[in-house]
C-alpha positions as CSV (number, residue, x, y, z in Angstrom):
1,M,66.4,83.7,-37.9
2,N,68.7,80.7,-37.5
3,S,67.9,78.6,-34.4
4,M,71.6,78.4,-33.4
5,Y,71.8,82.2,-33.5
6,A,68.7,82.4,-31.2
7,L,70.2,79.9,-28.9
8,N,73.5,81.9,-28.8
9,I,71.6,85.0,-27.8
10,V,69.7,83.2,-25.0
11,I,72.9,81.7,-23.6
12,Q,74.9,84.9,-23.8
13,S,72.0,86.8,-22.2
14,F,71.9,84.3,-19.3
15,W,75.6,84.5,-18.7
16,S,75.7,88.3,-18.9
17,L,73.1,88.3,-16.1
18,L,74.5,85.5,-14.0
19,V,78.2,86.4,-13.9
20,P,77.8,89.9,-12.3
21,I,75.4,88.4,-9.7
22,G,77.9,85.7,-8.9
23,I,80.7,88.2,-8.5
24,G,78.5,90.4,-6.3
25,V,77.7,87.4,-4.1
26,L,81.4,86.5,-3.9
27,L,82.5,90.1,-3.0
28,G,79.7,90.4,-0.5
29,W,80.7,87.1,1.2
30,L,84.4,88.2,1.2
31,C,83.5,91.5,2.8
32,T,81.3,89.8,5.4
33,E,83.5,86.9,6.3
34,K,87.1,88.1,5.7
35,L,86.9,91.8,6.5
36,G,84.4,91.5,9.3
37,L,81.9,93.9,7.9
38,G,78.3,93.5,8.6
39,N,75.7,91.5,6.7
40,Y,74.5,94.7,5.0
41,M,77.6,94.6,2.8
42,F,76.5,91.2,1.5
43,V,73.1,92.5,0.6
44,I,74.5,95.6,-1.0
45,F,76.9,93.6,-3.2
46,I,74.1,91.2,-4.2
47,L,71.9,94.1,-5.2
48,L,74.7,95.8,-7.0
49,G,75.4,92.6,-8.9
50,V,71.8,92.2,-9.9
51,A,71.7,95.8,-11.1
52,V,74.9,95.4,-13.1
53,G,73.7,92.1,-14.5
54,I,70.4,93.6,-15.7
55,V,72.2,96.5,-17.4
56,S,74.7,94.2,-19.0
57,M,71.9,91.9,-20.3
58,V,69.9,94.8,-21.7
59,K,72.9,96.2,-23.5
60,F,73.7,92.9,-25.0
61,L,70.1,92.3,-26.1
62,F,70.0,95.7,-27.8
63,S,73.3,95.1,-29.6
64,A,72.1,91.6,-30.6
65,L,68.9,93.1,-32.0
66,A,70.8,95.7,-34.0
67,G,73.0,92.9,-35.4
68,L,70.0,90.8,-36.3
69,E,68.4,93.8,-38.1
70,R,71.7,94.3,-40.0
71,L,71.7,90.7,-41.1
72,E,68.1,90.8,-42.2
73,N,68.8,93.9,-44.3
74,E,71.9,92.3,-45.9
75,Q,69.8,89.2,-46.8
76,K,67.1,91.4,-48.4
77,Q,69.8,93.3,-50.3
78,N,71.3,90.0,-51.5
79,M,67.9,88.7,-52.6
80,K,67.4,91.9,-54.6
81,N,70.8,91.6,-56.3
82,K,70.1,88.0,-57.3
83,K,66.9,89.0,-59.2
C-alpha cells in the first residue's frame, strides 16, 4: 500500500470523526446559550455528535478497505496480464 494512500485514509478518518463532534458541540452550545435550554441539551448534542462521528468513520473505513481490496485485485490482474 502506498504511504500517501495510508496517510489519506488516516486524515479522512480523523476528520470524519472530528467534524460531527464539533457540530454537536456548537449546536449544544447554541441551544444552551441562545435558546436558554438546560445544560442537558449540551450533553445530548455532544453525545449525538460522537455517535454520528463514529458511524461516519466506520462507514468511511469500510469503503476505504473495499477500495483498497479492489486496487490490490487490479494490480494482481495487471501482473498476470504482463506475464
